[in-house]
PAFILUM-109618 format. One record per residue (C-alpha): residue in one letter; x, y, z. Coordinates in steps of 0.5 Angstrom, whole numbers, padded with zeros to 4 digits, m for minus. Each point is the difference from the previous one (the first is absolute). Example, Ala and Ser with C-alpha at 12.3 -4.5 7.8 and 13.67 -1.06 7.14 Angstrom:
2
+------+-------+-------+-------+
! code !     u !     v !     w !
+------+-------+-------+-------+
!    A !  0025 ! m0009 !  0016 !
!    S !  0002 !  0007 ! m0002 !
+------+-------+-------+-------+
//
This chain:
193
+------+-------+-------+-------+
! code !     u !     v !     w !
+------+-------+-------+-------+
!    X !  0118 ! m0054 ! m0127 !
!    X ! m0002 ! m0005 !  0005 !
!    X !  0003 !  0002 !  0006 !
!    X ! m0003 !  0007 ! m0002 !
!    X ! m0007 ! m0003 !  0003 !
!    X !  0002 ! m0004 !  0005 !
!    X !  0003 !  0007 !  0002 !
!    X ! m0007 !  0004 ! m0001 !
!    X ! m0004 ! m0007 !  0003 !
!    X !  0002 !  0003 !  0008 !
!    X ! m0001 !  0008 ! m0001 !
!    X ! m0008 ! m0003 ! m0003 !
!    X !  0000 ! m0003 !  0004 !
!    X !  0001 !  0005 !  0006 !
!    X ! m0005 !  0004 ! m0003 !
!    X ! m0005 ! m0004 ! m0002 !
!    X !  0000 ! m0003 !  0008 !
!    X !  0001 !  0009 !  0003 !
!    X ! m0006 !  0002 ! m0006 !
!    X ! m0004 ! m0006 !  0003 !
!    X !  0002 !  0003 !  0007 !
!    X ! m0003 !  0007 ! m0001 !
!    X ! m0006 ! m0003 ! m0003 !
!    X ! m0001 ! m0004 !  0007 !
!    X !  0001 !  0007 !  0003 !
!    X ! m0004 !  0004 ! m0003 !
!    X ! m0006 ! m0006 !  0001 !
!    X !  0002 !  0000 !  0007 !
!    X ! m0001 !  0008 !  0002 !
!    X ! m0006 !  0001 ! m0004 !
!    X ! m0003 ! m0006 !  0004 !
!    X !  0003 !  0004 !  0007 !
!    X ! m0003 !  0006 ! m0003 !
!    X ! m0007 ! m0002 ! m0001 !
!    X !  0000 ! m0003 !  0007 !
!    X !  0002 !  0005 !  0004 !
!    X ! m0006 !  0004 ! m0005 !
!    X ! m0005 ! m0005 !  0002 !
!    X !  0002 !  0000 !  0007 !
!    X !  0000 !  0007 !  0001 !
!    X ! m0008 !  0000 ! m0003 !
!    X ! m0001 ! m0005 !  0005 !
!    X !  0004 !  0002 !  0007 !
!    X ! m0005 !  0006 !  0002 !
!    X ! m0007 ! m0002 !  0004 !
!    X ! m0006 !  0000 ! m0004 !
!    X ! m0002 !  0007 ! m0002 !
!    X ! m0008 !  0001 !  0001 !
!    X ! m0004 !  0006 ! m0002 !
!    X ! m0006 !  0002 !  0004 !
!    X ! m0005 ! m0002 ! m0006 !
!    X !  0002 ! m0007 ! m0001 !
!    X !  0000 ! m0001 !  0007 !
!    X ! m0007 !  0002 !  0000 !
!    X ! m0001 ! m0004 ! m0006 !
!    X !  0002 ! m0006 !  0004 !
!    X ! m0003 !  0001 !  0006 !
!    X ! m0007 !  0001 ! m0004 !
!    X !  0000 ! m0007 ! m0003 !
!    X !  0002 ! m0002 !  0008 !
!    X ! m0006 !  0004 !  0002 !
!    X ! m0006 ! m0002 ! m0006 !
!    X !  0003 ! m0008 !  0000 !
!    X ! m0001 !  0000 !  0008 !
!    X ! m0005 !  0004 !  0003 !
!    X ! m0003 !  0006 ! m0005 !
!    X ! m0003 ! m0002 ! m0006 !
!    X !  0000 !  0008 ! m0002 !
!    X !  0004 !  0006 !  0002 !
!    X ! m0003 !  0005 ! m0004 !
!    X !  0000 !  0007 !  0003 !
!    X !  0005 ! m0002 !  0004 !
!    X !  0006 !  0004 !  0002 !
!    X !  0007 ! m0004 !  0000 !
!    X !  0005 !  0003 !  0006 !
!    X !  0007 ! m0003 ! m0002 !
!    X !  0004 !  0001 !  0007 !
!    X !  0008 !  0000 ! m0002 !
!    X !  0004 ! m0003 !  0006 !
!    X !  0003 !  0006 !  0002 !
!    X ! m0007 !  0003 !  0002 !
!    X ! m0002 ! m0007 !  0003 !
!    X !  0002 !  0005 !  0008 !
!    X ! m0004 !  0006 ! m0002 !
!    X ! m0007 ! m0005 ! m0002 !
!    X !  0000 ! m0004 !  0006 !
!    X ! m0003 !  0006 !  0004 !
!    X ! m0005 !  0002 ! m0006 !
!    X ! m0007 ! m0001 !  0002 !
!    X ! m0002 ! m0004 ! m0007 !
!    X !  0008 ! m0004 ! m0001 !
!    X !  0002 ! m0001 !  0007 !
!    X ! m0004 ! m0006 !  0002 !
!    X !  0001 ! m0003 ! m0007 !
!    X !  0008 !  0001 !  0001 !
!    X !  0000 ! m0002 !  0007 !
!    X ! m0001 ! m0007 ! m0003 !
!    X !  0006 !  0000 ! m0003 !
!    X !  0007 !  0001 !  0003 !
!    X !  0004 !  0005 ! m0004 !
!    X !  0006 ! m0003 ! m0004 !
!    X !  0005 !  0004 ! m0005 !
!    X ! m0003 ! m0001 ! m0006 !
!    X ! m0007 ! m0002 !  0002 !
!    X ! m0006 !  0004 ! m0002 !
!    X ! m0008 ! m0001 ! m0001 !
!    X ! m0004 !  0002 ! m0004 !
!    X ! m0009 !  0002 !  0002 !
!    X ! m0007 !  0000 ! m0004 !
!    X ! m0004 !  0006 !  0004 !
!    X ! m0007 !  0000 ! m0002 !
!    X ! m0003 !  0007 ! m0001 !
!    X ! m0004 ! m0001 !  0006 !
!    X !  0006 ! m0003 !  0004 !
!    X ! m0005 ! m0006 !  0002 !
!    X !  0004 ! m0005 ! m0004 !
!    X !  0008 ! m0001 !  0000 !
!    X !  0005 ! m0006 ! m0003 !
!    X !  0007 !  0001 !  0002 !
!    X !  0006 ! m0004 ! m0003 !
!    X !  0007 !  0000 !  0003 !
!    X !  0006 ! m0001 ! m0003 !
!    X !  0008 ! m0002 !  0000 !
!    X !  0003 !  0003 ! m0006 !
!    X ! m0004 ! m0001 ! m0005 !
!    X ! m0003 ! m0006 !  0002 !
!    X ! m0007 !  0001 !  0004 !
!    X !  0000 ! m0006 !  0005 !
!    X ! m0006 !  0002 !  0004 !
!    X ! m0007 !  0003 ! m0001 !
!    X ! m0006 !  0002 !  0005 !
!    X ! m0007 !  0003 ! m0002 !
!    X ! m0005 !  0003 !  0005 !
!    X ! m0007 !  0004 !  0000 !
!    X ! m0002 !  0005 !  0005 !
!    X ! m0004 ! m0003 !  0006 !
!    X ! m0007 !  0002 !  0002 !
!    X !  0004 !  0007 !  0004 !
!    X !  0003 !  0002 ! m0008 !
!    X !  0006 ! m0002 !  0003 !
!    X !  0006 ! m0005 ! m0002 !
!    X !  0003 ! m0004 !  0005 !
!    X !  0006 ! m0003 !  0001 !
!    X ! m0001 ! m0005 !  0003 !
!    X ! m0005 ! m0002 ! m0007 !
!    X !  0007 !  0002 ! m0004 !
!    X !  0004 ! m0005 !  0003 !
!    X ! m0006 ! m0005 ! m0001 !
!    X !  0000 !  0001 ! m0007 !
!    X !  0006 ! m0001 ! m0001 !
!    X !  0003 ! m0006 ! m0005 !
!    X !  0006 ! m0001 ! m0002 !
!    X !  0001 !  0001 ! m0008 !
!    X !  0000 ! m0006 ! m0005 !
!    X !  0001 ! m0001 ! m0007 !
!    X ! m0008 ! m0001 ! m0003 !
!    X !  0000 !  0007 !  0004 !
!    X !  0006 !  0003 ! m0005 !
!    X ! m0004 ! m0002 ! m0007 !
!    X ! m0002 !  0006 ! m0004 !
!    X ! m0007 !  0002 !  0002 !
!    X ! m0004 ! m0001 ! m0006 !
!    X ! m0002 !  0008 !  0000 !
!    X !  0004 !  0007 ! m0003 !
!    X !  0000 !  0005 !  0005 !
!    X !  0003 !  0006 ! m0001 !
!    X !  0003 !  0005 !  0005 !
!    X !  0000 !  0008 !  0001 !
!    X !  0006 !  0002 !  0004 !
!    X ! m0001 !  0005 !  0006 !
!    X !  0004 !  0000 !  0007 !
!    X ! m0004 !  0000 !  0006 !
!    X !  0003 !  0002 !  0006 !
!    X !  0001 ! m0003 !  0008 !
!    X ! m0003 !  0002 !  0006 !
!    X !  0006 !  0003 !  0001 !
!    X !  0001 !  0004 ! m0007 !
!    X !  0005 ! m0006 ! m0003 !
!    X ! m0002 ! m0001 ! m0007 !
!    X ! m0001 ! m0006 ! m0003 !
!    X ! m0002 ! m0001 ! m0008 !
!    X ! m0007 ! m0003 ! m0001 !
!    X ! m0003 ! m0002 ! m0006 !
!    X ! m0008 ! m0001 ! m0001 !
!    X ! m0002 ! m0006 ! m0003 !
!    X ! m0005 !  0001 ! m0005 !
!    X ! m0003 ! m0007 ! m0004 !
!    X !  0000 ! m0002 ! m0007 !
!    X ! m0003 !  0007 ! m0005 !
!    X !  0003 !  0004 !  0005 !
!    X !  0006 !  0004 ! m0003 !
!    X !  0006 !  0001 !  0004 !
!    X !  0005 !  0007 !  0000 !
+------+-------+-------+-------+
//
């Protein structure tokens, strides 16, 4: 009987070792698979919608220059439309302030009478600059005023504005007919569509 136990012991040891290796392989496979899924989800650049950038731009504008943007028109200029925007009579002076780059976009807020405007510049989803101007005595916004008012975006400017804004979607066109995404901004109590 002792000899049969000795013969089974090496077989049991081999089977136990194989089970441990199989379990270890399964655990490693699961870890590798979860790492690949996580890497795939994070591999692309951060994507933002025009509305999310407008909401970020509102925080920057309210915290830096403008306590209220109620009634302003928010216009989003995506990277593909930057070059066309340079020729636009309203947007061109603002867009000329910064060089066009892949992933660079901007949000502009214009009062209904176009007597004041705020521009917030983005690289991807990150705002990096802001400017705000009012018309001069001749009723025009001067390019020199735009560059003189330019500031780098700080952490303080990114804090929530403290006011809930509502947005009514619409489209506007540049002077050459290129369509742009736009929203009419309204303050508390207003309903958005």
